[in-house]
C-alpha positions in Angstrom: -22.4 -25.0 8.3 -22.7 -27.7 6.3 -20.3 -27.3 3.2 -17.8 -29.6 0.8 -15.3 -29.4 -1.4 -11.7 -31.1 -2.4 -9.3 -31.5 0.4 -6.2 -29.6 -1.3 -8.3 -26.6 -2.2 -9.1 -26.2 1.5 -5.6 -27.1 2.1 -4.3 -24.0 0.3 -7.4 -22.1 1.7 -6.4 -22.5 5.4 -2.8 -22.3 5.2 -3.0 -18.4 3.4 -5.3 -17.3 6.0 -3.1 -19.5 8.3 -0.3 -17.3 8.3 -1.7 -14.2 9.2 -2.8 -15.6 12.6 -0.9 -15.4 16.5 0.9 -17.0 17.4 2.3 -14.8 20.6 -1.0 -12.8 21.1 -2.8 -12.6 24.7 -6.2 -12.6 23.1 -6.5 -16.6 22.1 -9.8 -15.5 19.7 -6.5 -14.2 17.3 -5.7 -17.7 16.8 -8.9 -18.8 15.0 -9.1 -19.0 11.4 -12.8 -17.2 10.7 -14.8 -19.4 8.2 -17.0 -17.7 6.4 -20.1 -20.0 3.5 -22.1 -18.3 1.7 -22.9 -18.8 -2.5 -20.3 -21.4 -3.5 -17.1 -20.1 -2.1 -15.5 -20.3 1.5 -14.3 -17.1 2.7 -11.9 -18.0 5.9 -10.1 -14.9 7.7 -6.9 -15.1 9.7 -5.8 -12.2 11.1 -3.6 -10.8 14.3 -5.2 -7.0 13.7 -1.8 -5.8 12.4 -1.4 -8.7 9.1 -4.5 -9.4 7.8 -4.4 -12.5 5.2 -8.3 -12.9 3.4 -8.4 -15.7 0.9 -11.7 -17.7 -1.1 -12.3 -20.5 -2.3 -14.7 -22.7 -4.6 -17.0 -25.0 -2.8 -20.5 -26.9 -2.0 -22.4 -24.6 0.1 -25.0 -27.6 1.2 -25.6 -24.5 4.6 -23.8 -21.3 4.3 -23.1 -20.7 8.3 -19.7 -18.5 9.8 -17.9 -20.3 12.7 -14.2 -20.1 14.2 -12.0 -22.5 14.5 -8.4 -22.9 15.7 -6.2 -21.9 12.6 -3.0 -24.2 13.5 -5.5 -27.2 14.2 -7.8 -27.0 11.0 -4.6 -26.4 8.5 -3.4 -29.4 10.2 -6.4 -31.8 10.1 -7.1 -30.6 6.0 -3.7 -32.0 5.6 -3.7 -35.0 6.5 -6.8 -36.1 5.8 -6.5 -38.3 2.6 -6.5 -37.1 -0.6 -10.3 -36.4 -2.4 -13.4 -34.7 -0.5 -13.9 -33.5 2.7 -17.2 -32.9 3.9 -17.0 -29.6 6.6 -19.9 -29.5 9.1 -20.2 -27.2 12.5 -22.8 -27.6 15.2 -24.1 -27.2 19.2 -20.1 -25.3 19.2 -17.8 -28.3 17.4 -17.1 -28.6 13.6 -16.8 -31.4 12.1 -14.5 -32.5 9.2 -14.4 -36.0 7.7 -13.6 -37.0 4.4 -12.2 -41.1 3.2 -12.7 -42.7 6.2 -11.1 -40.7 9.3 -13.0 -38.0 11.4 -11.8 -34.5 13.8 -13.8 -32.5 16.0 -12.3 -29.1 16.6 -14.1 -27.3 19.2 -15.6 -23.7 18.1 -14.1 -20.8 19.4 -16.6 -18.0 19.6 -17.8 -15.9 16.5 -18.9 -13.1 18.6 -15.5 -12.1 20.2 -12.9 -11.8 16.6 -13.2 -8.9 15.7 -14.7 -6.5 13.1 -12.0 -6.7 10.3 -12.5 -3.5 8.2 -12.6 -4.8 4.2 -9.8 -4.2 2.1 -10.1 -0.9 0.2 -8.7 -1.2 -2.4 -9.6 2.8 -4.1 -6.7 4.1 -6.0 -4.3 0.4 -6.1 -2.1 0.5 -8.6 -1.6 -3.8 -10.6 1.6 -4.9 -10.4 4.4 -7.1 -11.9 4.0 -9.9 -9.2 7.0 -12.0 -9.9 8.9 -9.1 -9.5 7.5 -7.6 -6.2 7.3 -10.9 -4.8 11.3 -11.6 -6.0 11.6 -7.7 -4.7 10.0 -8.7 -1.0 13.3 -11.1 -0.3 15.3 -9.3 -1.3 15.2 -6.1 1.3 14.0 -7.7 4.0 17.2 -9.5 4.9 18.1 -6.1 6.2 15.3 -5.3 7.9 16.0 -5.9 12.4 14.2 -7.7 13.8 14.4 -5.4 17.3 11.1 -4.6 18.2 13.1 -1.9 20.4 14.0 -0.1 17.4 9.9 -0.2 15.5 11.2 1.8 12.6 13.9 -0.7 11.0 11.6 -3.9 10.9 9.9 -2.1 8.4 10.4 -1.7 4.3 9.9 1.9 3.2 7.8 1.7 -0.1 8.5 4.2 -1.7 7.9 6.2 -5.9 12.0 7.2 -6.2 13.1 8.4 -9.8 13.7 5.3 -10.7 10.3 3.6 -10.0 9.1 1.9 -7.3 11.8 1.5 -4.4 12.1 -1.1 -1.5 14.2 0.5 1.7 15.0 -1.9 4.5 18.0 -1.9 7.4 19.0 -2.7 10.7 21.7 0.6 10.8 24.2 -2.1 10.2 23.2 -2.4 6.2 21.2 -1.1 3.9 19.1 -2.8 1.1 17.8 -1.0 -2.1 15.6 -2.2 -4.6 13.9 -0.1 -7.8 11.9 -1.7 -9.5 11.3 0.4 -13.7 8.8 1.8 -14.5 6.3 0.9 -11.2 4.7 3.3 -9.1 2.7 2.9 -6.9 1.1 6.1 -6.0 2.6 7.0 -2.3 4.7 5.5 0.8 4.8 3.9 3.5 6.8 1.9 6.6 5.7 -1.4 5.8 6.8 -4.1 9.0 9.2 -7.1 7.9 7.3 -9.4 9.2 4.9 -9.0 7.2 5.9 -8.6 3.7 7.7 -11.4 4.3 4.1 -12.9 3.7 3.2 -11.6 0.8 4.2 -14.9 -1.3 3.4 -16.7 0.7 -0.1 -15.6 0.2 -1.6 -13.6 -2.6 2.0 -13.8 -4.5 0.6 -13.8 -8.6 1.6 -12.5 -12.0 -0.3 -9.3 -11.0 -1.0 -8.1 -8.3 -2.7 -4.5 -6.8 -1.1 -2.9 -3.8 -3.2 0.5 -2.4 -0.8 2.4 0.2 -3.9 4.2 2.0 -2.9 6.4 5.6 -2.5 3.7 7.8 -2.2 0.5 6.5 -0.9 -1.1 2.9 -2.8 -3.9 1.1 -2.1 -6.5 -1.6 -4.3 -8.1 -3.4 -4.5 -10.9 -6.1 -7.3 -13.9 -7.5 -5.5 -15.7 -4.6 -7.0 -13.4 -1.9 -5.9 -9.9 0.0 -3.3 -9.6 2.3 -3.6 -6.3 4.5 -1.0 -4.6 6.8 -0.6 -1.9 10.0 1.9 0.7 8.7 4.1 1.8 11.2 4.1 5.5 12.3 7.8 6.5 12.1 9.6 8.9 9.6 12.7 5.9 7.9 16.5 7.1 9.0 17.8 8.9 5.5 19.0 6.0 4.1 20.7 8.0 0.8 23.3 10.1 3.3 25.0 6.4 4.2 25.3 6.6 0.2 29.0 7.4 -1.1 29.3 8.7 -3.9 32.4 6.9 -5.7 34.4 3.9 -4.7 37.5 4.1 -5.4 38.7 0.0 -5.2 36.4 -2.6 -7.2 36.8 -6.7 -7.2 34.7 -8.4 -9.9 33.9 -12.1 -8.1 31.8 -15.6 -8.7 28.9 -15.2 -6.8 29.2 -19.2 -6.4 33.1 -19.1 -5.0 31.9 -16.2 -2.7 29.2 -17.3 -0.9 31.7 -20.6 -0.3 34.2 -19.4 0.9 32.5 -17.2 3.6 30.0 -20.0 4.5 33.8 -21.8 5.5 35.9 -18.2 7.2 31.8 -19.2 9.0 32.8 -22.3 10.8 35.2 -20.6 12.4 33.7 -17.0 13.1 30.7 -18.0 14.0 27.6 -14.7 14.1 30.6 -12.6 16.1 34.1 -13.1 15.7 34.7 -10.4 12.3 36.2 -11.9 9.0 38.4 -10.7 7.1 38.7 -9.7 3.8 42.4 -8.3 1.3 40.9 -7.0 -1.6 44.0 -7.1 -3.6 45.7 -8.6 -7.7 44.0 -11.5 -8.6 41.5 -11.2 -6.2 40.4 -11.4 -2.6 42.1 -13.0 0.5 39.4 -14.3 3.4 40.7 -15.0 6.8 39.6 -15.4 10.3 41.2 -17.1 13.2 40.7 -17.7 16.5 42.1 -18.5 19.8 40.0 -21.2 21.3 39.6 -22.7 17.8 41.8 -22.8 15.1 41.5 -20.8 11.9 40.5 -20.6 7.7 42.2 -18.8 5.4 42.0 -19.2 1.2 42.0 -16.6 -1.7 39.2 -15.9 -4.1 40.4 -16.0 -7.6 38.4 -12.8 -9.3 39.4 -9.1 -10.9 40.7 -6.0 -8.9 40.6 -2.4 -10.1 41.7 0.3 -7.6 43.2 2.9 -6.5 44.9 1.1 -4.0 47.6 -1.5 -3.9 45.0 -4.1 -1.9 42.0 -2.9 1.0 41.7 -4.7 4.0 38.7 -4.9 5.1 36.3 -7.0 8.1 32.6 -8.1 8.2 30.5 -9.7 9.9 30.0 -12.8 7.8 26.4 -13.1 8.2 26.1 -10.5 7.1 28.1 -10.2 4.1 26.5 -14.0 2.9 23.2 -12.5 3.6 23.4 -10.2 1.0 25.7 -12.6 -1.8 23.0 -14.6 -1.4 20.0 -11.5 -2.4 22.0 -11.1 -5.4 21.3 -12.2 -8.8 23.9 -13.4 -11.1 26.6 -15.1 -12.0 29.2 -12.4 -10.7 29.2 -9.9 -8.0 31.1 -6.8 -7.7 32.2 -5.6 -3.9 33.0 -1.9 -4.1 35.2 0.0 -1.5 35.8 3.1 0.2 38.8 2.3 2.7 38.5 -0.2 5.4 36.2 2.3 7.4 33.8 3.6 5.0 30.1 1.2 4.2 31.4 -0.7 1.4 29.0 -1.9 -1.4 27.6 -5.3 -3.1 26.2 -5.8 -6.6 25.8 -8.1 -9.0 26.7 -7.3 -12.5 23.8 -7.0 -14.8 21.6 -6.2 -12.4 22.1 -2.4 -11.5 18.7 -2.5 -9.7 19.7 -3.5 -6.1 21.9 -2.5 -3.4 23.0 -3.9 -0.6 25.8 -1.9 1.7 27.5 -2.8 4.7 28.9 -1.4 7.4 32.9 -3.1 8.1 33.7 -4.0 11.7 36.6 -2.2 13.0 39.3 -5.2 14.0 
């Protein structure tokens, strides 16, 4: 292979493909990216077989060819080259990268060992608003579990709901639900959150095509494609977790609540719950530890409720994650009592709901 192209164009292409490269894989070949040059394009593929990113860039192809090279090393080498045109040439098991002075020589990986990946099947794909989809993914993935022993909870449920496309994630301690009105994808699937988080970094665009098949979901745009293998199994019946009525609620400034939770977290860290007392005038936040001390303050807000006041406690990080995911400037905290799940919403943005289990203290 022998090609010439602009450094920034190549860095972007390699950077996107490298997002899917296996880091902890036992197969060395999966730490590489597959590079294929023909016509006027360089196609770059990165995969750990569960998540696959394919992208392409316009280049000057002097000689067609293919090779596999370590993804992270190649990406970093391209980024550190001087601005301007770069030449990439492969020969005798090595890849030579040169331009405006510096020159890298990188050993190739065995091309024949790279997995034979099927081309993405976009049959039945539906076009959706890319910015809204990326924003929705960012909101719900905060609630997905990182526990590989419970694979179902590491995924995000994508389904067509009553209000349009719905994304749902839970780790059993919190639940995030986001609806995209007037959007449907014609199917459903449980998508690993780890792969879904790469959507915004790889194929994000104004319009994204989505195709859900039996075993994988594919997202595609003019920037390339992201294929993610679906998780097998049934997602929990999250609807039964949602109370029909919340008799108590308080509306607060989002920035003030986040600042207060952040201060309380200095004492709470990640294992001591912070206490909230919803009452007339707003919310009292307090946390204490015998070995450290405590912190307390009043956040002004508008309280409405059947009870004169309600005491409830939350994990500080989970609370902060949910509030941070909200759009808008105001937060509405809806509470039944001290023991039942509470819901956090944003005033004027009813398409996102964050449910949080209280901590018993």
